[in-house]
C-alpha positions in Angstrom: 11.7 -11.9 18.9 11.2 -8.5 20.6 9.8 -5.7 18.4 12.6 -3.7 17.0 12.5 -0.2 15.4 15.5 0.7 13.4 16.6 4.0 12.0 18.6 3.9 8.8 20.8 6.8 8.0 21.4 7.5 4.4 24.6 9.5 4.3 25.9 11.3 1.3 29.6 11.4 1.2 31.7 14.5 1.0 32.6 13.7 -2.6 28.8 13.2 -3.5 28.0 16.6 -2.1 30.6 18.5 -3.8 31.2 16.6 -7.2 28.4 16.4 -9.8 27.5 12.9 -10.6 24.8 11.6 -12.9 24.3 14.8 -14.9 21.8 14.5 -17.8 20.8 16.1 -20.9 23.9 18.4 -21.9 23.3 21.5 -23.9 26.3 23.2 -25.6 26.7 26.8 -25.9 26.9 28.2 -29.6 30.7 28.8 -29.0 31.3 25.5 -27.0 32.7 27.5 -24.1 30.1 26.2 -21.7 27.6 23.5 -21.0 24.1 23.5 -19.4 22.9 20.1 -17.9 20.3 18.9 -15.6 21.2 17.7 -12.1 18.9 17.1 -9.2 16.0 18.3 -11.2 17.4 21.8 -11.8 19.6 23.3 -14.6 23.2 24.0 -14.0 26.0 25.8 -16.1 29.6 24.9 -16.0 32.7 25.7 -18.2 33.6 23.4 -21.0 36.7 22.3 -19.1 34.9 21.4 -15.9 35.0 23.3 -12.6 32.4 25.1 -10.6 28.8 24.8 -11.7 26.3 27.6 -11.3 22.6 26.9 -10.5 20.3 28.4 -13.1 16.9 27.2 -11.9 15.2 26.4 -8.4 12.0 24.8 -8.6 10.4 21.5 -7.1 9.4 20.4 -10.6 11.9 18.8 -12.9 13.8 20.9 -15.4 15.3 18.4 -18.0 16.3 19.0 -21.6 17.6 22.4 -22.8 19.0 24.1 -25.8 20.6 27.5 -26.5 19.3 29.7 -29.2 21.7 30.4 -32.0 22.7 33.9 -30.7 23.3 32.4 -27.2 21.2 34.8 -25.3 18.3 32.5 -24.5 17.9 29.1 -23.0 14.8 27.1 -23.9 14.2 24.0 -21.8 11.3 21.5 -20.9 9.9 21.6 -17.3 7.1 20.1 -15.3 6.9 22.9 -12.8 3.3 23.4 -13.8 2.2 19.7 -14.0 2.8 18.2 -17.4 6.0 18.8 -19.4 5.9 22.0 -21.2 8.5 24.4 -22.9 9.8 27.3 -21.1 12.4 29.9 -22.1 14.6 32.2 -19.9 17.9 34.3 -20.4 21.0 32.0 -20.7 22.5 33.7 -17.6 19.5 32.9 -15.4 16.4 34.8 -14.7 12.7 34.5 -14.7 11.3 31.8 -17.0 8.3 32.2 -19.2 6.2 29.5 -20.5 5.8 28.9 -24.2 3.4 26.0 -24.5 0.3 25.0 -22.5 -1.4 21.6 -22.1 -2.1 18.8 -19.9 -0.1 16.3 -22.3 3.8 16.3 -22.5 5.7 18.4 -25.0 9.2 17.3 -25.5 12.0 19.5 -26.7 13.6 18.7 -30.0 15.8 21.5 -31.5 15.5 24.8 -33.3 14.5 26.0 -36.6 13.3 29.1 -38.7 9.7 29.9 -39.3 8.0 31.1 -42.4 8.5 34.7 -41.4 12.3 34.2 -40.9 12.1 34.2 -37.0 13.5 31.5 -35.0 11.1 28.7 -33.8 11.3 26.0 -31.2 10.7 22.4 -32.5 9.0 19.9 -30.4 7.2 16.7 -30.5 3.9 16.0 -28.8 0.7 13.8 -29.0 -1.9 16.5 -29.0 -4.5 15.4 -31.7 -5.7 12.1 -30.3 -4.5 10.0 -33.3 -5.6 6.4 -33.4 -1.8 5.4 -34.0 -0.4 6.4 -30.7 2.9 8.1 -31.6 4.2 11.7 -31.5 4.2 14.2 -34.2 6.7 17.0 -34.7 5.5 20.6 -34.0 7.0 24.0 -33.9 6.2 27.1 -31.7 7.5 30.6 -31.7 9.9 31.8 -29.1 7.2 34.3 -28.0 4.9 31.4 -27.4 1.6 30.6 -29.1 -0.1 27.6 -30.6 1.6 24.6 -31.9 1.9 24.1 -35.8 2.7 21.0 -37.5 6.1 20.7 -39.1 4.8 17.9 -41.5 2.1 15.4 -41.5 4.2 12.3 -40.7 4.9 10.9 -37.3 8.2 11.5 -35.9 10.2 12.9 -32.8 13.4 14.9 -32.2 12.8 17.5 -35.0 15.6 19.9 -35.7 16.3 22.1 -38.8 19.5 23.4 -40.5 20.1 26.8 -41.9 18.5 25.6 -45.2 15.3 24.6 -43.5 15.8 20.9 -43.9 14.2 19.0 -41.0 16.1 16.2 -39.4 13.8 13.8 -37.3 13.6 10.3 -36.0 10.9 7.5 -36.7 10.3 4.5 -34.6 9.6 3.9 -30.9 11.7 0.9 -30.0 13.5 1.2 -26.6 17.3 1.8 -26.7 17.5 -0.8 -23.9 16.0 -3.6 -26.2 18.8 -5.2 -27.9 18.5 -7.3 -31.0 15.2 -6.1 -32.0 14.8 -6.2 -35.8 11.3 -5.0 -36.7 9.1 -2.2 -38.1 9.4 -0.3 -34.8 13.1 0.2 -35.0 14.4 3.8 -34.9 15.8 5.4 -38.1 17.0 8.9 -39.1 14.8 10.7 -41.7 14.9 14.2 -43.4 12.1 16.4 -44.6 12.5 19.1 -47.3 9.7 21.6 -47.1 8.4 22.7 -50.5 8.7 19.5 -52.2 6.0 16.9 -53.0 5.3 14.3 -50.4 6.9 11.5 -52.3 10.1 13.6 -52.6 10.1 15.6 -49.4 10.9 12.5 -47.1 14.2 10.7 -47.3 15.5 7.9 -45.1 19.0 8.2 -44.1 19.7 5.0 -42.1 18.6 1.4 -42.5 20.3 -0.4 -39.6 18.1 -3.2 -38.3 18.6 -1.9 -34.8 18.2 1.6 -33.4 19.5 4.8 -35.2 18.3 8.1 -33.6 18.7 11.3 -31.9 20.2 13.0 -35.0 21.6 16.6 -34.8 22.9 18.8 -37.6 26.6 19.3 -38.1 26.5 22.2 -40.6 24.1 21.8 -43.6 25.3 18.5 -45.0 26.5 16.4 -42.1 24.8 15.2 -39.0 25.6 13.3 -35.8 23.5 10.5 -34.5 23.4 7.5 -31.9 23.3 3.9 -33.0 23.7 0.5 -31.4 25.1 -1.3 -34.5 28.3 -2.3 -32.6 26.5 -3.7 -29.4 26.5 -0.6 -27.4 25.0 2.9 -28.2 27.7 5.1 -29.4 28.2 8.3 -31.3 28.5 8.4 -35.2 29.0 10.9 -37.9 27.5 10.9 -41.3 26.9 13.0 -44.3 23.9 13.3 -46.6 25.8 11.8 -49.4 26.8 8.5 -47.7 24.8 5.5 -48.6 21.8 4.4 -46.5 23.4 1.2 -45.5 26.7 3.0 -44.3 27.0 3.8 -40.6 29.4 6.6 -41.1 32.3 7.4 -38.9 32.3 6.0 -35.4 33.4 8.9 -32.9 33.1 6.9 -29.5 33.7 3.3 -28.7 32.4 2.9 -25.1 31.5 -0.5 -23.8 28.4 0.8 -22.5 25.7 3.3 -23.7 25.9 7.0 -24.6 22.5 8.3 -23.2 22.5 11.9 -24.7 24.7 14.5 -26.6 24.6 18.0 -27.9 26.8 19.7 -30.4 27.6 23.5 -30.4 26.4 25.7 -33.1 29.9 26.2 -34.6 30.3 22.3 -34.9 33.5 22.1 -33.0 32.5 20.6 -29.6 30.3 17.8 -28.5 29.2 17.2 -25.0 27.8 13.9 -24.1 26.8 11.8 -21.0 27.5 8.1 -20.4 26.7 6.4 -17.1 27.1 9.0 -14.4 29.8 11.0 -16.2 29.7 14.0 -18.5 32.4 14.1 -21.4 33.6 16.7 -23.9 34.8 15.7 -27.4 36.7 18.0 -29.7 35.7 17.6 -33.3 38.4 19.5 -34.7 41.0 16.9 -34.0 40.6 13.7 -36.1 41.7 11.2 -33.5 40.3 13.0 -30.5 39.1 10.9 -27.5 36.1 12.0 -25.1 37.4 13.7 -22.1 35.7 13.3 -18.7 34.7 16.4 -17.0 35.0 17.0 -13.2 32.3 19.5 -12.2 31.8 20.7 -8.7 28.4 22.2 -7.3 27.8 24.3 -4.3 26.6 22.4 -1.2 23.4 24.4 -0.9 21.3 21.4 -0.6 19.1 19.8 2.0 20.4 17.8 4.9 22.1 14.8 3.4 21.1 12.7 6.4 17.7 11.1 6.2 16.5 9.2 9.2 14.3 6.3 8.1 12.5 3.4 9.8 13.4 0.1 8.2 11.4 -2.2 10.5 8.9 -2.6 7.8 11.6 -3.0 5.1 13.1 -6.2 6.5 13.2 -8.7 3.7 14.9 -11.7 5.5 16.2 -12.7 8.8 18.4 -15.6 10.1 19.1 -16.5 13.7 22.7 -17.4 14.8 23.3 -21.1 15.7 23.2 -20.4 19.5 20.0 -18.3 19.0 21.4 -15.4 20.8 21.8 -13.1 17.8 20.0 -12.4 14.5 21.0 -11.1 11.2 18.5 -9.5 8.8 18.5 -7.5 5.6 16.8 -4.2 5.5 16.7 -1.6 2.8 19.3 -3.7 0.9 21.9 -3.7 3.8 22.8 -6.4 6.4 22.4 -5.8 10.1 23.0 -7.8 13.2 21.5 -7.5 16.7 21.3 -9.4 19.9 18.0 -11.2 20.8 17.9 -9.3 24.2 15.6 -6.5 24.9 16.8 -3.0 23.9 19.9 -4.4 22.4 22.0 -2.1 20.0 22.0 -2.8 16.1 25.2 -3.2 14.2 25.3 -2.3 10.7 27.4 -4.8 8.6 27.2 -3.1 5.1 26.6 0.4 4.1 27.5 0.4 0.4 24.9 1.5 -2.2 24.8 -2.0 -3.5 22.2 -4.7 -2.7 22.9 -7.6 -0.3 20.5 -10.6 0.3 20.6 -14.5 1.0 22.2 -14.3 4.5 23.6 -17.5 6.3 25.5 -18.1 9.4 28.5 -20.4 9.7 28.0 -23.4 12.2 30.3 -21.9 14.8 28.4 -18.4 14.5 31.6 -16.6 13.9 31.1 -15.8 10.1 28.1 -14.2 8.2 27.7 -15.0 4.6 25.6 -13.0 2.1 25.3 -12.2 -1.6 26.2 -8.9 -2.9 26.1 -7.3 -6.4 28.9 -4.8 -5.8 30.9 -6.1 -8.7 28.0 -6.1 -11.1 27.4 -9.9 -10.7 26.2 -11.9 -7.6 29.2 -12.7 -5.5 29.1 -14.5 -2.1 30.7 -12.2 0.6 31.9 -13.1 4.2 31.7 -10.9 7.3 33.7 -11.8 10.4 32.4 -11.4 13.9 35.2 -9.2 15.5 33.4 -8.1 18.7 31.2 -10.0 21.2 27.7 -8.9 22.3 28.9 -7.8 25.6 31.5 -5.5 24.0 28.9 -4.1 21.7 26.6 -3.5 24.6 29.2 -1.7 26.7 30.1 0.6 23.7 26.3 1.4 23.2 25.6 1.9 27.0 28.8 2.9 28.6 28.7 2.7 32.4 28.0 5.9 34.3 30.7 7.2 36.6 29.4 7.7 40.1 30.4 10.8 42.0 32.4 10.1 45.1 30.4 10.2 48.3 31.0 12.9 50.8 32.2 11.5 54.2 29.7 12.0 57.0 31.1 13.9 59.9 31.7 11.4 62.8 30.1 12.2 66.2 32.2 12.4 69.2 31.4 9.5 71.5 32.7 9.4 75.0 34.3 6.2 76.0 33.1 6.4 79.4 29.4 7.3 78.5 27.1 4.5 79.6 25.2 2.7 77.0 21.5 2.4 77.4 19.9 -1.0 77.2 17.1 0.5 75.0 19.6 1.6 72.3 20.6 -1.1 69.9 24.3 -1.7 69.5 26.0 -0.5 66.3 27.2 -3.9 65.5 24.0 -5.8 66.4 22.2 -7.4 63.3 18.9 -5.8 62.3 15.8 -7.8 63.3 14.0 -9.4 60.1 11.0 -7.6 59.0 7.7 -8.9 60.4 6.1 -11.4 58.2 2.9 -10.3 56.7 -0.3 -12.5 57.1 -1.7 -14.1 54.2 -4.4 -12.2 52.3 -7.7 -12.7 53.8 -10.5 -14.7 52.0 -13.1 -11.9 52.2 -12.5 -10.8 48.8 -12.9 -14.4 47.4 -16.1 -14.7 49.3 -17.4 -11.5 47.9 -16.4 -12.5 44.5 -18.1 -15.9 44.9 -21.3 -14.2 46.2 -21.3 -11.9 43.3 -21.0 -14.8 41.0 -23.9 -16.7 42.5 -26.0 -13.5 42.5 -25.3 -13.1 38.7 -26.2 -16.7 38.0 -29.5 -16.4 39.9 -30.3 -13.2 38.1 -29.6 -15.0 34.8 -31.8 -17.9 35.7 -34.7 -15.6 36.6 -34.4 -13.7 33.4 -34.3 -17.0 31.5 -37.5 -18.3 33.2 -39.3 -14.9 32.6 -38.6 -15.2 28.9 -39.6 -18.8 28.7 -42.8 -18.5 30.6 -45.9 -17.7 28.5 -47.6 -14.4 28.9 -51.0 -15.7 30.1 -49.3 -17.7 32.8 -47.5 -14.6 34.0 -50.6 -12.4 34.1 -52.9 -15.0 35.8 -50.5 -16.9 37.7 -49.6 -20.6 37.4 -52.4 -23.0 37.7 -51.8 -26.8 38.4 -52.4 -29.3 35.6 -54.8 -32.2 36.7 -53.4 -35.6 37.5 -51.9 -37.3 34.5 -54.2 -40.3 35.5 -57.4 -38.4 35.2 -59.1 -38.7 31.7 -59.4 -34.8 31.8 -55.7 -34.3 31.6 -54.7 -32.5 28.4 -51.7 -34.2 26.5 -48.5 -33.0 28.0 -44.9 -33.7 26.9 -41.9 -34.0 29.3 -40.6 -30.8 27.9 -43.8 -28.8 28.3 -42.5 -26.6 31.1 -39.3 -25.8 29.1 -41.2 -25.3 25.9 -44.7 -24.2 26.7 -47.2 -24.1 23.9 -50.4 -22.2 23.5 -53.7 -23.2 24.9 -55.2 -23.9 21.6 -52.7 -26.7 21.0 -52.9 -28.2 24.5 -56.7 -28.3 24.3 -57.1 -30.5 21.3 -59.3 -33.2 22.8 -62.9 -32.7 23.9 -62.4 -33.5 27.3 -59.2 -31.3 27.7 -61.1 -28.5 26.1 -63.9 -28.7 28.5 -61.5 -28.8 31.3 -59.7 -25.8 29.9 -63.0 -23.9 29.6 -63.6 -24.6 33.3 -60.3 -23.4 34.7 -59.2 -21.0 32.0 -62.3 -18.8 31.2 -59.8 -16.0 30.1 -58.7 -18.1 27.1 -62.0 -18.9 25.2 -60.1 -19.4 22.1 -59.2 -22.8 23.3 -62.7 -23.8 23.4 -63.9 -22.7 20.0 -65.7 -25.4 17.9 -67.2 -25.5 14.6 -70.3 -27.5 13.7 -70.5 -29.7 10.7 -70.8 -33.4 9.5 -68.8 -35.7 11.7 -68.2 -39.3 12.5 -67.1 -40.4 15.9 -66.1 -43.6 17.6 -67.5 -42.9 21.1 -64.5 -41.2 22.7 -65.0 -37.9 20.9 -66.1 -36.2 17.9 -64.2 -34.8 14.9 -65.6 -32.0 12.8 -64.2 -31.1 9.5 -64.5 -27.5 8.2 -62.8 -26.8 4.9 -59.5 -28.6 4.8 -58.8 -28.1 8.6 -60.0 -30.4 11.3 -60.4 -29.6 15.0 -61.8 -31.4 17.9 -65.0 -30.2 19.0 -66.5 -29.8 22.4 -69.8 -31.8 22.4 -72.4 -32.3 25.1 -74.4 -35.3 25.9 -78.2 -35.3 25.1 -80.7 -36.5 27.4 -83.6 -38.5 26.5 -85.9 -35.5 26.5 -83.5 -33.9 23.9 -82.5 -31.0 26.1 -78.8 -30.4 26.3 -77.0 -30.7 29.6 -73.7 -29.0 30.5 -70.9 -31.4 31.2 -68.8 -30.3 34.1 -65.3 -31.8 34.6 -64.9 -33.7 37.9 -62.3 -32.9 40.3 -59.1 -34.7 40.8 -60.7 -36.9 43.7 -61.4 -40.4 42.7 -64.7 -40.6 44.9 -66.5 -38.7 42.3 -68.6 -40.4 39.6 -67.2 -41.3 36.2 -68.0 -38.6 33.8 -70.7 -38.6 31.3 -70.0 -39.8 27.7 -69.7 -36.4 25.7 -70.5 -37.7 22.3 -72.3 -40.8 21.3 -72.1 -42.4 18.0 -74.5 -40.9 15.5 -75.5 -37.9 17.7 -75.4 -34.4 16.4 -72.8 -32.4 18.3 -73.3 -28.9 19.2 -71.1 -26.0 20.1 -72.3 -25.1 23.6 -69.1 -24.9 25.4 -68.0 -21.5 24.1 -71.1 -19.8 25.5 -70.5 -21.8 28.7 -66.9 -20.7 29.0 -67.8 -17.1 28.4 -70.7 -17.1 30.9 -68.4 -18.7 33.5 
């Protein structure tokens, strides 16, 4: 299969560019006439009935939860523009933000309260004390900034206080997506009343076995919270006087989860998010239903087209029955292309769903795949409507050639004689001359160079294998193998030469070595000691090592005589016995070698 590089164009539709989808973390103004939400990592403000949204922040970091102060002049929000999430504040109409908390660990926004000095404070939850039990604690910080101060000594999140100073918070850390969990980590809503003893200050308000959380005050004696007691997470209202087992009044009945909500300070309007939509609920009407808001945003965004290479994102491929086309899945979409070089690629699906498990029909006219567009895995079918040649023509339309200008015709006289050398106009052109086959000179040169390399290689191998003392002094012929003076020689002696001390192991060979290799006296060394011989040679032991020694025959008068090896000629006399039984060997060869 030829290498293919594909470019996937992720296009945002016109509706996606103008309509706000998937807004998060709504914050209601004190009078409920406007709402602030997070979209695309920035904060936006829109009217309560929907319409055009105005951007409040512009920063590469994420600006998420926000809340209005009770007078509506300041907007407090959490942002990661300086690294970790911290609390920031800015004018409600937009302006330069200022940082309230500092640190490398996250500080999450809860609600508002009143400090001991009567000034408004921001309530947050964070993990700043390194507790062994890894959970958040509620803190409060001044609107002017400063250190964090504990609200109480218990663990908890989402703290918020009413006008009387009673703090509403949440305990438990079970995920909202974990259905059916009934254990000690389930979420519940609690209250804390400052000034009371610890055993009376804390009060549990809900006891559902699932999750109850994100409580917010509705006045001073009622509150709103989220619960999954009906299977999905929905909004409920409850008073402090209701029983702990009671769930209160259910305000929404969505089949899927409500993710976040906020209530205005006057208690009349609630804004909530569900899925990718923002809703408004009027609490002044008993039977009011949530109303979806249509919010538009300016198109001051980056280029909605992203060119992406998906050649490395191909997850599966399937060849057509005739082997001339191939279907593959890349980046969750189905593509088809021909097996020819530089063939165009046809995109079969472009929806934001995931397709997989492609298969061709036996005749190659249908392509089957699995898609989750409906929420479940369904088998889809794509029909082949155009042939490969038609697609190739559309991708590479033929170029229109410009009409050729007519050449002016020369006036030829009818009566003008035609020269024999000039070829006739209608005569066929002679064939081009045949080229001779390439010469073999290059082959000969190549063969010659190969032979030269082989010869050089052999010479280098021989020079590496030849002993150093032979290269210095030159090769010397060995005596005949039939001579008794010949040293022991193996068939591989030329290929694997051994040192002279190992060749001249016998006494006769050692004497012969001394005579023709005077430059290597180490081969003729001998040690004197007690010995026993058998008439052919003497063996002397020195310590634990044994060597053959070079002995000399002793005359009747007792004077030593030097034994000289005979030549290779057979006309010479037989050599003298070099060691007799019982004679005392001497080491006279070494001085003789050195003298020679």
